[in-house]
Steps between C-alpha positions, in 0.01 A plus 500: 500500500864379488601808698248424777610134517865611525418739784307229683793256466741768626278574799494132594879470472570810704236420762666166582677491835870576463779290645664711766848452633716640775878490514714555808873535447766477775829684458797584723540878505792621710467336842129422454272258322224682310185336363316681220159381391246601237215372288130427530303228674167332430331409830238279332665170601522601867252524789505795740641379834535817710692821552815592686824690496852360470850602392654379173688172536702217352415158643575145394135491385422857400607840376344848520594860421374844600456702818302385801138595418149357536464199271238251387598135512361240260532122533396170345622563144377286212760287310804620697839373381865571566760410761375490857821634655811694408769285667753667727313828562534663840171675593570871465280809540568811292635809671310727259269492201337730246198494270235229525515200733449168321634150532443127505530230765507170314488268804555126502127430540216669309355667812827696543500654150422869515517803274520847656407827326420855617151558639279611211713330233300420184608217266711635215612819675878557481709414805848629573706472818843455650639349818846568640678258732773723648840352575405166345652305213385211286721277717354622831142451378576177313412620149660349191490631143208369298130531433188329636140535380173416673177481299133468587156537351330370189656584160284744308299586810712618794849349450781694661856466626773639720864464396779554753844557348834546676746690279855626553517860618613781268868435574461123467327530165775729368764253622324208326477700176869597505604146596296363209661739250854421616424128516378507139813688385729255678328200335535662156874565550562144619306347211 
C-alpha cells in the first residue's frame, strides 16, 4: 500500500506543469553581434493572436532570434512583469539566423506584448536559434553589458520567463580574466 501511495504522489509531482525559461545571449564575435537563444516556453499564459513571418530583431521593446520562417504570435499574457524598454537600442534586423524563430515584444502597453514561436510549437518543446547582425557592434546597436528578465504567467501553473543577457565576446572575456588576475597580483604585492 505504501508503494502505491508513493507512486501516486510521484505521478502528481511529475504531472505538474513545469516552469519553462528561455535565455537569449548577445555577444560580439569578430565584426558582428550574435544572439544565441535556447530553452522552453509554456504558452498557457498567452492567447493566440495570429500568424506571420518576420526576421530576427533587436528593438528597444523586443528581441528575437532564428531565421525568417512562418510563426505563430501570442498576445495578452497573464501577470506580465519586467522593463518595458531597453534604453538606447537602435532598431536592428538580423542579417541571418539559424534554428527556431522565437522572441518577445514587451511593449509599453499590454496590447503590444507578444510572444512569437514557430508554427506548430507545443509548450515545453526545446527551442534553439541564433541571429547574426553583420558588421554591427554593441555600440552601433546601443547594447550595454548586463541582464534583463521578463516573467509572465501564474506560478505553479504556467509561469515562464525570457532572460536577455549581453556579455563580452570571447576576446573581451579573456581580457577581463587576465586583467583580474594581474590586478589581484598587483594588490597583493602592494599590500
